[in-house]
N, C-alpha and C positions, 0 to 999 in steps of 0.2 A: 444729395445736397451738401454743399460745402459750408464751412463756418461763415465765409463772406456772404453767401446767399442767405443763410439763416439770419444774419445780422440785417441785411437789406430788407428781408421780409418783416422782421420784428419792428424795425424802425418805420417801415411803411405803415404798419398797423398802429404804431404809436402816433404817427402823424394824423391818421384817419380819426383816431379816438380824440386827439387834441382838437381837431377841427370840429368834431361833433360836440365836444364839451363847450367850445367857444360859441358855436352856432346856437346851442341851447340857451344862451344868454341874450341872444339878439332881441327878443321881445322885451326883456327887462331893460335893456339899453334904450330901446325906442320909447318905452313908457317913461323912463326917467327923463329923457330929453324932452318929451312932450310936456310933462309936468313942470319941468323947469321953465320951458317957454311960456307956459300958462301962469307962471309965478305961483305955482302950487307947492313948490319945494325948492331947496337950494341945490347947488351942484354936487353936494356931498353924496347923494345916492348914485348919481351918474358916475362920479369919480370912483366910488367903491366898486361899481360894476366893471369899470375899466381896469381897476386893480385886480379884480377877480379873474378877468380874462388874461391879463398879463401873467398872473400866477400859473394859469394853465400852460401858457407858453414856456415859462421858466421850468415848470415841472416836466414838460415834454422834452425840453433840452437836456435836463438832468437824466431823464430816462434813456434818451438816445445815447448819451455819453456812457451810461451804465452798461447798455447793451454792447457798445463798442469795446468795453473793457472785458467782456466775457470771452472765454476761450473754447467752450465746448458747445456743440449743437444742442445738447440736452438742456444746459443752463440758459441758452438763448431762447429756446422754444418755451421754457417754463417761466420766463421773466414776465412779471406783471408790474404795473405801476399804478 
């Protein structure tokens, strides 16, 4: 395996994990939207969930950039976020 391949593999895993983290908030987003539509709460809970999801995206982007800055296969393979 080359450094480039190791980076591609680690970045693919980061993307899968980010997608999983975002998907795990789907039910909260749906619940917040329904409660807002029923006038049971303001948009603040809905917006906070959107912010949470965007934070996952941002952290994922940072993790990918960090992986791209690594230069050894060992460091790449041991990288966690």
